[in-house]
C-alpha positions in Angstrom: -188.9 31.3 94.7 -191.9 33.4 93.6 -191.4 33.2 89.8 -195.0 33.1 88.7 -198.3 34.6 89.8 -202.1 34.5 89.4 -204.4 37.4 89.7 -207.8 36.9 91.3 -210.1 39.9 90.7 -213.4 40.4 92.6 -216.2 41.1 90.3 -218.5 44.0 91.4 -221.9 42.7 92.5 -224.8 45.0 93.5 -225.8 42.7 96.4 -222.3 42.0 97.9 -219.7 44.8 98.4 -216.3 44.0 96.9 -214.5 44.2 100.3 -216.9 41.6 101.7 -216.2 39.3 98.8 -212.4 39.9 99.1 -212.7 39.0 102.8 -214.5 35.7 102.0 -212.0 35.0 99.3 -209.1 35.7 101.7 -210.7 33.5 104.4 -210.9 30.6 102.0 -207.3 31.2 100.9 -206.2 31.1 104.5 -208.0 27.8 105.1 -206.5 26.2 102.1 -203.0 27.4 103.0 -203.4 25.8 106.4 -204.9 22.6 105.0 -202.0 22.2 102.6 -199.4 23.5 105.1 -198.3 25.8 102.3 -195.5 28.2 103.3 -194.3 28.8 99.7 -197.2 30.9 98.4 -197.1 34.6 99.0 -200.0 37.1 98.6 -200.1 40.7 97.5 -202.7 43.3 96.7 -201.7 45.1 93.5 -204.3 47.9 94.0 -203.3 48.5 97.6 -203.7 52.1 98.7 -203.4 54.0 102.0 -205.3 57.0 100.7 -208.0 56.0 100.1 -207.6 53.1 102.4 -208.2 49.9 100.4 -206.7 46.6 99.5 -208.4 47.0 96.1 -210.3 44.3 94.2 -207.3 42.1 93.2 -205.6 39.4 95.2 -202.3 38.1 93.7 -200.8 34.8 94.5 -197.1 34.3 94.1 -195.1 31.0 93.8 -193.7 28.5 91.5 -195.7 27.5 88.4 -196.3 24.0 89.6 -197.2 25.0 93.1 -199.7 27.6 91.9 -201.2 25.0 89.5 -201.6 22.5 92.3 -203.2 25.1 94.5 -205.7 26.1 91.8 -206.5 22.4 91.2 -207.4 21.9 94.9 -210.8 23.5 94.4 -210.5 26.1 97.1 -212.4 28.7 95.0 -215.6 26.7 95.1 -218.4 28.9 96.3 -216.8 32.2 95.2 -216.2 31.4 91.5 -219.2 33.4 90.4 -217.8 36.5 92.3 -214.2 36.4 91.0 -212.2 36.2 87.7 -208.9 34.2 87.8 -206.1 34.8 85.3 -203.9 32.1 83.9 -200.6 31.5 85.6 -198.1 33.9 84.3 -194.4 34.5 84.6 -193.3 37.5 86.7 -192.1 40.3 84.5 -188.3 40.8 84.5 -186.7 43.7 86.4 -189.5 44.4 88.8 -189.1 45.6 92.4 -189.7 43.4 95.4 -191.2 44.1 98.8 -192.6 42.4 101.9 -196.4 42.2 102.4 -197.0 41.7 106.1 -199.5 41.7 108.9 -199.5 44.6 111.3 -201.3 44.3 114.7 -202.4 47.2 116.7 -203.3 47.6 120.4 -206.4 49.6 119.6 -208.7 49.4 122.6 -207.6 50.7 126.0 -210.6 49.0 127.6 -209.6 45.6 126.1 -206.0 46.1 127.3 -207.3 46.9 130.8 -209.4 43.8 131.0 -206.5 41.7 129.9 -204.2 43.3 132.5 -206.9 42.7 135.2 -207.0 39.0 134.3 -203.2 38.6 134.1 -202.2 40.7 137.1 -205.3 40.4 139.3 -205.7 44.2 139.4 -208.9 46.2 140.0 -210.4 48.3 137.2 -209.0 51.4 138.8 -205.5 50.0 139.0 -205.7 48.9 135.3 -207.0 52.3 134.3 -204.1 54.1 136.0 -201.6 51.7 134.3 -203.2 51.9 130.8 -204.4 55.4 129.9 -206.8 56.2 127.1 -203.9 57.6 125.1 -202.6 54.1 124.2 -205.4 53.7 121.7 -204.3 53.9 118.1 -206.4 54.4 115.1 -204.8 52.3 112.3 -204.7 53.9 108.9 -203.6 50.8 107.0 -205.9 48.9 104.6 -207.4 45.6 106.0 -209.3 42.5 105.2 -212.3 41.7 107.5 -211.9 38.0 108.4 -213.5 35.6 110.9 -211.4 33.8 113.5 -211.7 30.0 113.1 -211.0 29.4 116.8 -213.3 32.0 118.3 -215.7 32.7 115.5 -215.2 36.5 116.1 -214.6 38.9 113.2 -211.3 40.7 113.1 -209.4 43.1 110.9 -206.2 41.8 109.3 -204.2 45.0 108.7 -201.7 44.8 105.8 -198.5 46.8 105.6 -196.1 47.0 102.7 -192.3 47.0 103.2 -190.0 49.3 101.3 -189.3 48.5 97.6 -186.0 46.6 97.0 -184.2 45.7 93.8 -183.3 42.2 95.0 -185.7 39.4 96.1 -185.4 37.9 99.6 -186.4 34.3 99.8 -188.2 32.8 102.8 -191.4 31.3 104.0 -194.9 32.8 104.2 -197.4 32.4 107.0 -200.9 30.9 106.8 -202.2 34.2 105.3 -199.5 34.2 102.6 -197.7 37.1 104.4 -194.1 37.5 105.6 -192.1 40.2 107.4 -188.9 38.8 105.7 -189.7 37.1 102.4 -190.4 39.4 99.5 -192.8 39.1 96.6 -192.4 40.8 93.2 -194.2 44.1 93.1 -195.7 45.3 89.9 
């Protein structure tokens, strides 16, 4: 149950843009969630906005008071402490709404989809082009964090979508990015 929270705010720096610091912070969070096999800490972005498209400068961790304290004590913020401000653990206000914060993946590149189809089905480029027209490309409008894949080393965009507001919390587990399509976090 996500009864407590911590806000981690990125401090503006003339040399490093806030979205870059937020991406580094979120990368570190992901690694620590994996290291601890933590599925009971949820993440939200209180300053999330689609217009303008931004996750904002605040990352909020949700969980039990003891779990959040243990997580803070692990030292996962080393290396970014000069770029962030961390609040004390606080109790979630009463009567707030709840919502899911989840990852959304998009099939954005027709060319990439064609290459994949050629590998999987043994097709020629012409066959793949007929099967996958340029119109399948989508331009996502959701805010995202720019992260780096630990397995391939390639940068990627982790698009974040918010579920509808609900008056009742839904318990469940969070993935290694602190996101869930089912479990809700308090939204305030």
